[in-house]
C-alpha positions in Angstrom: -111.7 -76.7 -0.7 -112.9 -76.2 -4.3 -113.9 -79.1 -6.5 -110.5 -79.4 -8.2 -108.7 -79.5 -4.9 -111.1 -82.3 -3.7 -110.6 -84.3 -6.9 -106.8 -83.9 -6.7 -106.8 -85.0 -3.0 -108.8 -88.1 -3.9 -106.6 -88.8 -7.0 -103.5 -89.0 -4.8 -105.2 -91.7 -2.7 -106.5 -93.5 -5.8 -103.0 -93.6 -7.4 -101.4 -95.1 -4.3 -104.0 -97.8 -4.3 -103.5 -98.6 -8.0 -99.7 -98.8 -7.5 -100.2 -101.5 -5.0 -102.6 -103.4 -7.2 -101.0 -103.1 -10.6 -97.2 -102.7 -10.6 -95.4 -100.8 -13.3 -93.8 -104.0 -14.7 -97.4 -105.2 -15.5 -98.3 -101.9 -17.2 -95.2 -102.2 -19.4 -96.3 -105.6 -20.6 -99.5 -104.2 -22.1 -99.8 -104.7 -25.9 -100.3 -100.9 -26.3 -97.1 -99.9 -24.4 -94.7 -100.4 -27.2 -97.1 -99.2 -29.9 -96.5 -96.0 -31.9 -98.1 -92.7 -30.9 -100.6 -91.0 -33.2 -99.9 -87.2 -33.1 -102.6 -85.0 -31.7 -100.8 -82.0 -33.0 -100.8 -83.3 -36.6 -104.5 -84.4 -36.6 -105.8 -81.2 -34.9 -104.2 -79.1 -37.7 -104.9 -81.5 -40.6 -106.7 -79.5 -43.3 -109.2 -82.3 -44.0 -110.2 -82.5 -40.4 -112.4 -80.2 -38.2 -109.9 -79.4 -35.4 -112.5 -80.8 -33.0 -111.4 -83.1 -30.1 -114.6 -84.9 -29.4 -115.0 -86.0 -25.8 -116.7 -89.0 -24.3 -118.0 -88.0 -20.9 -120.7 -89.7 -19.0 -121.0 -87.2 -16.1 -119.4 -84.2 -14.5 -119.2 -82.7 -11.0 -121.2 -79.6 -12.0 -123.9 -81.4 -14.1 -124.1 -84.9 -12.6 -125.0 -87.6 -15.1 -125.0 -86.3 -18.7 -125.4 -89.6 -20.5 -125.0 -92.7 -18.5 -126.1 -95.2 -21.2 -123.9 -94.1 -24.2 -121.7 -96.8 -25.8 -118.0 -95.7 -26.1 -117.6 -98.0 -29.1 -120.6 -96.5 -31.0 -119.9 -92.9 -30.0 -116.2 -92.9 -30.6 -116.5 -94.5 -34.1 -119.4 -92.0 -34.9 -117.3 -89.0 -33.7 -114.5 -89.9 -36.1 -116.9 -90.6 -39.0 -118.4 -87.2 -38.4 -115.1 -85.6 -39.0 -113.6 -85.1 -35.5 -109.8 -84.7 -35.5 -109.3 -86.6 -32.2 -110.9 -88.2 -29.2 -110.9 -87.3 -25.6 -111.8 -90.1 -23.2 -112.5 -89.4 -19.5 -111.0 -92.2 -17.3 -111.9 -90.7 -13.9 -114.6 -92.9 -12.3 -115.5 -91.1 -9.2 -116.4 -87.7 -10.7 -116.8 -88.4 -14.4 -118.1 -92.0 -14.6 -115.2 -93.0 -16.8 -112.9 -96.0 -16.8 -109.6 -97.1 -18.4 -111.6 -99.7 -20.2 -113.4 -96.9 -22.1 -110.1 -95.7 -23.5 -109.0 -99.2 -24.4 -112.3 -99.7 -26.3 -111.9 -96.4 -28.1 -108.3 -97.4 -29.1 -109.4 -100.8 -30.4 -111.9 -99.2 -32.8 -110.2 -96.0 -33.9 -106.9 -95.1 -35.5 -106.7 -91.5 -34.3 -105.1 -89.5 -31.5 -106.7 -90.2 -28.1 -106.3 -87.9 -25.2 -106.5 -89.5 -21.8 -108.6 -87.0 -19.8 -107.8 -87.4 -16.2 -106.2 -85.6 -13.3 -102.5 -86.5 -13.6 -100.5 -86.0 -10.4 -97.9 -88.9 -10.7 -95.7 -90.5 -13.2 -97.5 -93.8 -12.6 -100.6 -92.4 -14.3 -98.5 -91.5 -17.4 -97.2 -95.1 -17.6 -100.9 -96.2 -17.2 -102.0 -93.9 -20.0 -99.4 -95.4 -22.3 -100.5 -98.9 -21.3 -104.2 -98.4 -22.2 -103.5 -96.9 -25.6 -103.5 -93.1 -25.1 -101.4 -90.8 -27.4 -101.7 -87.6 -25.3 -102.1 -86.8 -21.6 -103.7 -83.8 -19.9 -101.7 -81.7 -17.3 -103.8 -79.2 -15.4 -101.8 -76.1 -14.4 -104.2 -75.3 -11.6 -103.5 -78.6 -10.0 -99.7 -78.8 -10.3 -96.8 -76.7 -9.2 -94.8 -75.5 -12.3 -91.8 -77.7 -11.6 -94.0 -80.8 -11.1 -95.9 -80.0 -14.3 -92.6 -79.7 -16.2 -91.2 -83.0 -14.8 -94.4 -84.8 -15.7 -94.4 -83.3 -19.2 -90.8 -84.4 -19.8 -91.6 -87.9 -18.5 -94.6 -88.2 -20.9 -92.3 -87.1 -23.8 -89.8 -89.8 -22.8 -92.5 -92.4 -23.4 -93.4 -90.8 -26.8 -96.7 -89.3 -25.5 -97.8 -85.7 -26.4 -98.9 -83.3 -23.7 -101.9 -80.9 -23.5 -101.6 -78.4 -20.7 -104.8 -76.8 -19.5 -105.0 -73.3 -18.1 -107.8 -71.1 -16.8 -106.0 -67.7 -16.6 -102.9 -65.7 -17.6 -101.1 -66.4 -14.3 -101.4 -70.2 -14.8 -100.2 -69.9 -18.4 -97.2 -67.7 -17.7 -95.9 -69.7 -14.8 -96.4 -73.2 -16.4 -95.3 -72.9 -20.0 -92.4 -75.1 -20.8 -90.9 -76.8 -23.8 -92.2 -80.2 -22.8 -95.7 -79.3 -24.0 -97.3 -79.8 -27.4 -100.7 -78.2 -27.0 -102.0 -75.5 -24.7 -105.7 -75.6 -23.9 -107.7 -72.8 -22.4 -110.6 -74.0 -20.3 -113.5 -71.5 -20.5 -115.0 -72.9 -17.3 -114.2 -71.2 -14.1 -113.5 -74.0 -11.6 -114.6 -72.0 -8.6 -118.0 -70.8 -10.0 -118.5 -73.3 -12.9 -119.5 -70.3 -15.1 -118.4 -70.6 -18.7 -117.2 -67.8 -21.0 -115.5 -67.9 -24.4 -113.9 -64.5 -23.4 -111.4 -66.5 -21.3 -110.1 -68.1 -24.5 -110.1 -64.9 -26.5 -108.2 -63.0 -23.7 -105.4 -65.6 -23.6 -104.9 -66.7 -27.2 -102.3 -64.1 -28.1 -100.3 -65.0 -24.9 -99.8 -68.6 -26.0 -96.5 -68.9 -28.0 -97.1 -69.9 -31.6 -95.0 -73.1 -31.3 -97.8 -74.7 -29.3 -101.1 -75.8 -30.8 -103.9 -73.7 -29.2 -107.0 -75.4 -28.0 -110.2 -73.8 -26.7 -112.1 -76.1 -24.2 -115.6 -76.1 -22.6 -118.8 -74.3 -23.2 -118.7 -74.5 -27.0 -122.3 -75.1 -28.2 -122.6 -73.1 -31.4 -120.6 -73.8 -34.7 -120.4 -70.0 -35.2 -118.3 -69.8 -32.0 -115.7 -72.1 -33.7 -115.4 -69.6 -36.5 -114.8 -66.8 -34.0 -112.2 -68.9 -32.1 -110.5 -70.0 -35.3 -110.2 -66.3 -36.5 -108.7 -65.5 -33.1 -106.0 -68.0 -33.6 -107.2 -71.3 -32.1 -106.2 -74.6 -33.9 -108.4 -77.0 -31.9 -111.6 -77.2 -30.0 -112.5 -79.6 -27.2 -116.2 -80.4 -27.2 -117.9 -83.0 -25.0 -121.0 -82.0 -23.1 -122.7 -80.4 -26.1 -122.5 -83.7 -27.9 -123.0 -86.1 -24.9 -126.2 -84.5 -23.7 -127.8 -85.8 -26.9 -129.3 -89.3 -26.9 -127.1 -89.9 -30.0 -123.8 -87.9 -29.3 -122.3 -89.1 -32.7 -125.3 -87.7 -34.6 -125.0 -84.4 -32.7 -121.3 -84.2 -33.6 -122.1 -84.9 -37.3 -124.7 -82.1 -37.4 -122.4 -79.7 -35.6 -119.4 -80.4 -37.8 -121.5 -80.2 -41.0 -122.8 -76.8 -40.0 -119.3 -75.7 -39.0 -117.9 -76.7 -42.4 -120.7 -74.8 -44.2 -119.9 -71.7 -42.1 -116.2 -72.1 -42.9 -116.9 -72.2 -46.7 -119.0 -69.1 -46.4 -116.1 -67.3 -44.6 -113.7 -68.4 -47.3 -116.0 -67.2 -50.0 -116.3 -63.8 -48.3 -112.5 -63.6 -48.0 
């Protein structure tokens, strides 16, 4: 059993437990539930923004604790002030040290699209995402049968949420594409070996139909890599660990985005 399979097995148990503790009727009474959705698609491609989806992540299965003391309020506000297009907030507690409360806090202090980063296996989690203030959910192709992924995507759309589907290879992409998606992300991290390579994104970019926003995820630590990915056809870039490993993630994001913008200007001047 690889790490993803273990996480998914645990997630099914967690969801059943939550269903018994917090019924759907209660989720629907949340102040966020009837609120409007902020479009991740629009913000990621907005010309005044960087295209960066900045992630708040305390730990990961491969690295352990990355930053256990970071304040979600301070970091999320700082990310947006630095020029990020959107936020990604981890809500998985067991493996990533996140909570639903983290996303609620980020929502309270920021008007921007927020991706709920978790392992969605059930419609209940999508209702939960809406109830805590998320605008977009993640569906992982490696964790879901194509029909299940499709039905979850359509359910999210029925609630006004956008959907980011994550793939790791061409097979996952080809079997899981459907018109219930808004963004397609390519995770550069191999879930079996945890090795990271930007080549994964570059190999898949042209296979993603142009009606979806294209996002490169994981292993991006150099602003020059964003230029390469942008030229290849990517609209957005999900970056978390590179910022979170700093004692001040928001400052790391500011420095990164500033350098990226300078490099972009140089590219435009050349052109």
